[in-house]
C-alpha positions as CSV (number, residue, x, y, z in Angstrom):
1,M,11.4,-56.8,-4.6
2,T,15.3,-56.0,-3.7
3,P,15.8,-52.1,-4.9
4,G,18.9,-52.2,-7.3
5,L,21.3,-50.5,-9.4
6,M,23.5,-51.3,-12.1
7,I,26.7,-49.7,-12.3
8,A,28.1,-49.0,-15.8
9,A,29.8,-47.0,-18.2
10,P,30.1,-46.0,-21.3
11,A,32.9,-48.3,-22.4
12,S,35.2,-50.9,-21.2
13,G,38.8,-49.5,-19.3
14,T,36.6,-46.4,-16.9
15,G,37.2,-48.1,-13.5
16,K,33.7,-49.6,-13.0
17,T,35.4,-52.9,-11.2
18,T,36.9,-50.6,-8.9
19,V,33.7,-48.6,-8.2
20,M,31.7,-52.0,-8.0
21,L,34.1,-53.5,-5.4
22,G,34.6,-50.4,-3.4
23,L,31.1,-50.1,-2.8
24,L,30.1,-53.5,-2.3
25,R,32.5,-53.3,0.9
26,A,32.4,-50.1,1.6
27,L,27.6,-50.8,2.0
28,R,28.7,-54.5,3.3
29,D,30.9,-52.3,6.1
30,D,27.7,-50.2,6.6
31,G,26.1,-53.5,7.8
32,V,24.0,-53.5,4.3
33,A,22.9,-56.9,3.1
34,V,24.5,-55.7,-0.8
35,Q,23.6,-58.9,-3.4
36,P,25.9,-58.9,-6.0
37,F,25.3,-59.4,-9.7
38,K,27.6,-59.5,-13.1
39,S,25.4,-58.4,-16.4
40,G,26.8,-60.8,-19.1
41,P,29.3,-64.1,-19.6
42,D,32.2,-63.1,-17.1
43,Y,33.4,-65.9,-14.9
44,I,35.8,-64.1,-13.3
45,D,34.8,-60.8,-11.8
46,P,31.7,-62.8,-9.6
47,A,34.2,-64.5,-7.0
48,F,35.8,-60.8,-6.7
49,H,32.1,-59.5,-5.9
50,T,31.5,-62.7,-3.2
51,A,34.8,-61.4,-1.8
52,A,33.6,-57.8,-1.3
53,S,30.5,-58.3,-0.5
54,G,30.1,-61.8,1.4
55,R,27.4,-63.1,-0.6
56,R,27.8,-65.1,-3.7
57,S,27.2,-63.3,-7.1
58,F,26.0,-64.9,-10.1
59,N,25.5,-63.6,-13.8
60,L,22.4,-62.6,-15.5
61,D,22.7,-62.9,-19.5
62,S,19.7,-61.2,-21.2
63,W,20.6,-63.4,-24.9
64,A,21.7,-66.6,-23.2
65,M,18.8,-66.8,-20.6
66,P,14.9,-67.4,-20.8
67,E,13.4,-65.1,-19.1
68,D,12.0,-66.9,-16.2
69,M,15.9,-67.8,-15.4
70,L,16.6,-63.9,-15.1
71,H,14.4,-63.2,-12.8
72,S,14.7,-66.8,-10.9
73,L,18.5,-66.2,-10.3
74,A,17.2,-62.3,-9.5
75,G,15.7,-64.0,-6.5
76,H,18.9,-64.6,-5.3
77,A,18.6,-60.8,-3.5
78,C,15.3,-61.7,-1.9
79,D,17.0,-61.3,1.7
80,A,19.1,-58.6,1.1
81,D,19.1,-54.9,1.2
82,L,20.0,-53.7,-1.8
83,V,21.1,-55.3,-5.0
84,L,24.2,-54.2,-7.2
85,A,24.9,-55.3,-10.6
86,E,28.1,-54.8,-12.4
87,G,27.8,-53.8,-16.4
88,S,30.4,-55.2,-19.4
89,M,31.7,-53.2,-21.8
90,G,29.1,-50.5,-22.4
91,L,25.8,-50.0,-21.2
92,F,24.4,-50.6,-24.3
93,D,26.4,-53.2,-25.8
94,G,24.6,-56.5,-26.8
95,V,24.0,-58.5,-29.7
96,A,22.6,-56.8,-33.4
97,S,20.0,-59.3,-33.3
98,A,18.5,-60.2,-29.8
99,G,18.3,-64.0,-28.7
100,A,15.0,-64.9,-27.2
101,T,14.8,-62.2,-24.7
102,G,16.9,-59.7,-25.1
103,N,20.6,-58.9,-26.7
104,G,22.9,-59.7,-23.5
105,A,23.7,-55.6,-23.1
106,S,23.9,-54.7,-19.8
107,A,20.6,-52.1,-20.2
108,D,18.9,-54.5,-21.3
109,V,19.4,-56.5,-18.1
110,A,18.9,-53.1,-16.1
111,R,15.6,-52.2,-17.7
112,R,13.8,-56.0,-17.4
113,M,15.2,-55.6,-13.8
114,G,13.8,-52.3,-13.2
115,W,17.4,-51.2,-11.7
116,P,18.4,-47.6,-12.7
117,V,21.5,-47.5,-14.0
118,V,24.8,-45.3,-12.1
119,L,26.8,-44.4,-15.2
120,V,31.2,-44.5,-14.6
121,V,32.1,-41.7,-16.4
122,D,35.8,-41.4,-17.2
123,V,36.5,-37.5,-17.5
124,S,39.7,-37.5,-18.4
125,G,40.9,-35.8,-20.8
126,Q,37.3,-33.8,-20.7
127,A,35.4,-31.8,-19.0
128,Q,32.2,-30.0,-19.7
129,S,32.2,-32.4,-23.0
130,A,31.9,-35.7,-20.4
131,A,28.2,-34.5,-20.2
132,A,27.1,-34.6,-24.0
133,T,28.1,-38.3,-23.3
134,A,26.1,-38.6,-20.5
135,L,23.2,-36.8,-21.8
136,G,23.4,-39.3,-24.7
137,F,23.5,-42.2,-22.1
138,A,20.2,-41.0,-21.0
139,R,18.0,-40.3,-23.6
140,Y,19.3,-43.5,-25.7
141,D,16.6,-45.3,-24.0
142,P,13.6,-43.7,-23.0
143,D,12.8,-47.1,-20.4
144,L,15.8,-46.6,-19.0
145,R,16.6,-44.5,-16.2
146,I,20.2,-42.8,-15.5
147,A,20.0,-42.3,-11.5
148,G,23.5,-40.2,-11.5
149,V,26.7,-40.5,-12.7
150,I,30.1,-41.2,-10.4
151,L,32.9,-38.7,-12.5
152,N,35.9,-41.1,-12.2
153,R,40.1,-40.3,-13.1
154,V,39.5,-36.5,-11.6
155,A,42.2,-34.4,-11.9
156,S,42.2,-31.6,-9.9
157,P,39.2,-29.7,-8.0
158,R,39.0,-26.9,-11.2
159,H,38.5,-30.3,-13.2
160,E,35.9,-31.3,-11.1
161,R,34.0,-27.9,-11.0
162,L,33.7,-28.1,-14.6
163,A,32.7,-31.7,-14.8
164,R,30.2,-30.9,-12.6
165,S,29.1,-27.7,-14.1
166,G,28.3,-29.8,-17.8
167,M,26.4,-32.3,-15.3
168,A,24.5,-29.7,-14.1
169,A,23.6,-28.1,-17.2
170,V,22.1,-31.5,-18.6
171,G,20.3,-32.9,-15.4
172,L,22.1,-35.4,-14.1
173,P,22.7,-35.7,-10.3
174,V,26.9,-36.3,-9.8
175,L,26.3,-39.4,-7.3
176,G,30.4,-39.4,-6.9
177,V,33.8,-37.7,-7.8
178,L,36.7,-39.5,-8.0
179,P,40.1,-38.5,-7.7
180,R,42.4,-40.0,-10.1
181,R,44.4,-42.6,-8.3
182,G,46.9,-44.9,-10.2
183,D,47.6,-47.3,-7.7
184,L,43.9,-48.2,-6.9
185,T,44.0,-50.9,-10.2
186,L,44.2,-54.9,-10.0
187,P,45.9,-56.4,-12.2
188,E,45.0,-58.1,-16.1
189,R,45.5,-60.6,-18.3
190,H,44.6,-62.2,-21.3
191,L,41.1,-63.0,-20.2
192,G,40.6,-60.0,-18.2
193,L,41.7,-59.7,-14.5
194,V,43.7,-62.0,-13.0
195,Q,41.8,-64.4,-10.7
196,A,40.9,-63.4,-7.6
197,T,42.1,-66.4,-5.7
198,E,45.2,-65.4,-6.8
199,H,46.0,-62.2,-4.7
200,A,46.9,-63.0,-1.9
201,D,46.3,-59.3,-0.8
202,L,42.6,-59.3,-2.4
203,D,41.3,-58.4,1.5
204,T,43.5,-55.0,1.7
205,R,42.7,-54.4,-1.8
206,I,39.2,-54.5,-1.2
207,A,39.3,-52.3,1.8
208,A,41.4,-49.9,0.4
209,Y,38.8,-49.3,-2.5
210,A,35.9,-49.0,0.1
211,T,37.8,-46.3,2.0
212,F,38.1,-44.3,-1.1
213,L,35.0,-45.1,-2.3
214,R,33.2,-44.1,0.9
215,A,35.6,-40.7,0.6
216,H,34.5,-39.7,-2.7
217,V,30.4,-40.8,-3.1
218,D,27.4,-39.9,-1.2
219,L,26.1,-43.7,-0.1
220,P,22.9,-42.5,1.1
221,A,22.0,-40.9,-2.4
222,L,23.1,-43.9,-4.3
223,R,20.8,-45.9,-2.1
224,A,18.3,-43.6,-2.2
225,A,18.1,-44.0,-6.3
226,A,18.2,-47.5,-6.2
227,A,14.4,-49.1,-7.7
228,C,13.2,-52.6,-8.6
229,A,10.2,-54.2,-11.1
230,S,7.1,-55.3,-9.5
231,R,7.8,-58.7,-10.4
232,T,8.3,-61.5,-8.1
233,P,11.0,-63.7,-8.2
234,T,10.5,-66.9,-9.7
235,A,10.8,-70.5,-8.6
236,P,14.3,-71.7,-8.6
237,W,16.0,-71.8,-12.0
238,R,15.9,-76.0,-12.6
239,F,18.9,-78.1,-14.9
240,A,19.2,-81.5,-14.7
241,P,22.9,-82.4,-13.5
242,P,24.3,-84.2,-16.3
243,A,25.5,-86.5,-13.1
244,Q,25.2,-87.6,-9.7
245,R,28.2,-87.4,-8.4
246,I,30.5,-85.1,-10.9
247,A,34.5,-84.7,-10.3
248,L,35.0,-80.8,-11.1
249,A,38.3,-80.0,-11.8
250,Q,39.2,-76.6,-9.4
251,D,42.1,-74.6,-9.4
252,A,44.3,-72.2,-10.7
253,A,44.4,-73.9,-14.2
254,F,40.7,-74.9,-14.3
255,S,38.4,-72.1,-12.2
256,F,36.2,-71.0,-14.8
257,T,32.3,-72.1,-13.8
258,Y,29.3,-70.3,-13.3
259,P,28.1,-70.1,-10.2
260,H,24.2,-70.8,-11.3
261,I,25.6,-73.7,-13.2
262,L,27.0,-75.7,-9.9
263,D,24.1,-74.1,-7.5
264,A,21.6,-75.8,-10.1
265,W,22.9,-78.9,-9.9
266,R,24.0,-79.1,-6.1
267,G,20.4,-78.0,-5.6
268,A,18.7,-81.1,-8.1
269,G,20.7,-83.0,-5.9
270,A,24.3,-83.7,-7.3
271,E,26.9,-84.3,-5.5
272,I,30.4,-81.7,-6.7
273,L,33.6,-83.7,-6.1
274,P,36.7,-81.0,-6.7
275,F,40.3,-81.9,-7.7
276,S,43.0,-80.3,-8.6
277,P,44.4,-81.3,-11.4
278,L,47.9,-79.3,-10.6
279,A,48.1,-80.9,-7.5
280,D,48.5,-83.9,-9.8
281,E,45.1,-85.6,-8.2
282,A,43.3,-87.8,-9.4
283,P,39.2,-87.6,-10.0
284,G,37.2,-88.9,-7.8
285,R,37.2,-92.9,-8.3
286,H,33.1,-93.0,-7.7
287,A,32.2,-90.0,-9.6
288,D,30.1,-91.3,-12.6
289,L,31.0,-87.5,-14.5
290,V,34.3,-85.7,-14.9
291,W,34.3,-81.6,-16.0
292,L,37.0,-79.9,-16.5
293,P,36.0,-76.0,-16.9
294,G,38.0,-73.6,-18.6
295,G,40.9,-71.3,-17.0
296,Y,44.6,-70.6,-17.8
297,P,45.7,-74.0,-18.4
298,E,48.7,-72.5,-20.9
299,L,49.7,-70.7,-17.8
300,H,50.3,-74.0,-16.0
301,A,50.7,-76.2,-19.9
302,G,54.3,-77.7,-17.6
303,R,52.9,-78.3,-14.7
304,L,49.9,-80.2,-16.5
305,A,52.6,-82.4,-18.7
306,A,54.1,-83.6,-15.6
307,A,50.9,-84.3,-14.0
308,A,50.9,-88.1,-14.5
309,T,48.0,-89.5,-11.3
310,F,46.0,-86.7,-13.1
311,R,46.1,-88.0,-16.9
312,A,46.2,-91.8,-15.6
313,G,43.2,-90.8,-13.5
314,L,41.1,-89.4,-16.5
315,V,42.3,-92.0,-18.8
316,D,40.8,-94.8,-15.9
317,H,37.9,-92.8,-16.0
318,A,37.2,-92.4,-19.3
319,R,36.5,-96.0,-20.0
320,T,33.9,-96.3,-18.6
321,R,32.3,-93.3,-17.8
322,P,32.0,-89.5,-19.5
323,I,34.2,-86.6,-19.5
324,H,33.8,-83.2,-21.1
325,G,36.2,-80.2,-21.1
326,E,35.1,-76.5,-21.6
327,C,37.6,-74.1,-23.4
328,G,40.9,-74.7,-21.3
329,G,39.2,-77.8,-20.1
330,Y,39.1,-79.3,-23.4
331,M,42.4,-78.5,-24.4
332,A,43.8,-80.2,-21.8
333,L,42.1,-83.2,-23.1
334,G,43.5,-83.1,-26.1
335,E,46.7,-84.4,-27.6
336,A,49.0,-81.2,-27.2
337,L,49.1,-77.7,-25.8
338,I,51.5,-75.3,-27.6
339,D,52.2,-72.9,-24.7
340,A,52.9,-68.7,-26.0
341,E,56.3,-69.3,-26.6
342,G,56.1,-72.3,-28.8
343,T,56.6,-75.2,-26.3
344,R,54.3,-78.4,-27.2
345,H,53.1,-79.4,-23.3
346,R,51.7,-83.5,-23.9
347,M,47.7,-83.4,-22.8
348,A,45.6,-86.2,-21.4
349,G,45.8,-87.2,-25.3
350,L,41.7,-88.5,-24.7
351,L,40.8,-86.4,-27.8
352,G,43.2,-85.2,-31.0
353,L,43.1,-81.8,-30.2
354,V,46.0,-79.5,-30.4
355,A,46.1,-76.1,-29.4
356,S,48.4,-72.9,-29.9
357,Y,48.9,-70.0,-27.8
358,A,51.8,-69.5,-29.9
359,Q,49.1,-68.7,-33.2
360,R,47.2,-66.5,-30.8
361,R,43.8,-65.2,-32.4
362,M,40.8,-63.7,-30.5
363,H,37.9,-66.3,-30.5
364,L,34.8,-64.0,-28.6
365,G,31.3,-64.3,-28.7
366,Y,27.8,-66.0,-28.1
367,R,27.6,-69.6,-29.1
368,H,23.9,-71.4,-30.0
369,A,25.1,-75.2,-30.0
370,T,23.0,-78.2,-31.1
371,L,24.9,-81.1,-30.0
372,L,25.5,-83.9,-33.2
373,S,26.5,-86.5,-30.2
374,P,26.0,-87.0,-26.7
375,M,27.7,-84.6,-24.2
376,A,28.0,-85.6,-20.6
377,G,25.1,-87.0,-20.0
378,L,22.9,-84.6,-22.4
379,P,21.5,-86.3,-25.8
380,G,22.1,-85.8,-29.1
381,G,20.1,-83.0,-30.6
382,T,19.9,-80.9,-27.1
383,A,20.3,-77.3,-28.0
384,L,22.9,-75.5,-25.7
385,R,24.0,-71.6,-25.2
386,G,27.0,-70.3,-24.3
387,H,29.8,-68.1,-24.6
388,E,33.5,-68.2,-26.5
389,F,36.3,-66.7,-25.4
390,H,40.1,-67.0,-25.7
391,Y,43.1,-66.8,-27.9
392,S,44.4,-70.1,-29.3
393,T,44.5,-71.6,-32.3
394,I,43.4,-74.7,-33.7
395,L,46.6,-76.5,-35.1
396,D,44.6,-80.1,-35.1
397,Q,41.3,-81.6,-34.6
398,P,40.8,-85.1,-35.8
399,D,37.8,-86.4,-33.7
400,T,34.3,-86.1,-34.7
401,A,32.4,-83.1,-34.5
402,L,30.6,-82.3,-31.4
403,A,27.6,-80.2,-32.5
404,H,26.7,-77.8,-35.1
405,V,27.5,-73.9,-33.4
406,V,26.4,-70.9,-34.7
407,D,27.6,-67.4,-33.0
408,A,24.6,-64.6,-32.2
409,E,24.0,-63.7,-35.6
410,G,23.3,-67.4,-36.7
411,T,26.5,-67.7,-38.6
412,A,28.1,-70.7,-38.5
413,V,31.7,-71.2,-36.5
414,A,34.3,-73.3,-37.3
415,E,34.7,-74.4,-33.4
416,T,32.8,-77.1,-33.1
417,G,33.9,-79.2,-30.6
418,S,34.8,-83.1,-30.7
419,C,33.9,-85.8,-29.4
420,R,35.4,-89.0,-29.2
421,D,34.2,-92.4,-27.5
422,R,32.9,-91.0,-23.5
423,V,35.2,-88.0,-23.8
424,S,33.6,-84.3,-25.4
425,G,35.1,-81.0,-25.5
426,T,33.7,-77.4,-26.3
427,F,35.7,-74.2,-26.8
428,F,32.7,-72.5,-25.7
429,H,31.2,-72.5,-22.0
430,L,28.0,-73.5,-21.0
431,I,25.1,-70.8,-19.5
432,A,21.7,-72.6,-20.4
433,P,19.8,-75.0,-22.6
434,A,18.2,-73.3,-25.2
435,Q,14.3,-73.0,-25.5
């Protein structure tokens, strides 16, 4: 097994993504083959990991994925020298009730994989007190090892001395000290970071992160802290593709696809046929299924409304073959999308959904769905696990409910998805079949 580390933090916003990207690039530049992973249901960060490391990054999710699937995906590291996994939110943040394998927290993934944790601690506004926080994290779960800390946003040499003295008092190694730098940030929008493909200067940014991390982190000590569980990877995870030829929308409006889903479809022999709705391209005429993933259609609603060739291609396909949309893709299949300024934009009209960003409301959390009708080649009765994250409000949804959907606590949610003839859509992003 390849040794690894979980790069995590006490909370969101501590700078762990910058640390992750800088470490990936710095180690790659040293000739180390580093396999990145992302803990939890994040479809944006893995693209940044790939840009920094040169290797595809995969999600690991202990709530949505069965145990064998987790270890199968971890097998992508079998030809690497080191694993670096980026945590999500705070280290122990997950759902209150564990799923089939765990509660989805980064700590849960790290424990199952045998990866020690490097805790990125934002020490701004405190000094020795940061050690109390780090000590609490080190003692919270006796089965999880905190390998050390990286102190972030350190204001001065004196601040560093005080913070270091606190960590020394509780016996936690300091693996790095990062001075406060306001320029080493990535821009964000409402669903997280601005996507990797939208940064013309992304490689320059990542190179700057690597230079910064190399200057302030003990890379040999960090590598020496890595470890792994004794369990060997299982056979490759299999997920039968919903069709043989899948037309997949891929551009700035539709990019939220989980790498493990596409990897499994290709591994099972499916042909992925990418096309761009923003370029007014129709899906491939010989496709058996059209799949519209999530993304940011609300930022491009005017262009989508004007994409006549795209809409005509969808209508033609739906006459004989299935179409499915996830979240943003679901909205694009609807009757209309109202942007944040209140402007109503015509969408494909294959479903009756009208969604509005002018009336913002956050929808966030894991979803367990049992299909009430067929969906993109999957029969009714199929149980699926996924995750929902959007800020839109449903104004109208006149079509048949697609699924019975509950959250991680088993409470029914109103966003059931919908279907009409061969067209279906959900607000949750599929992660894996439920077992």
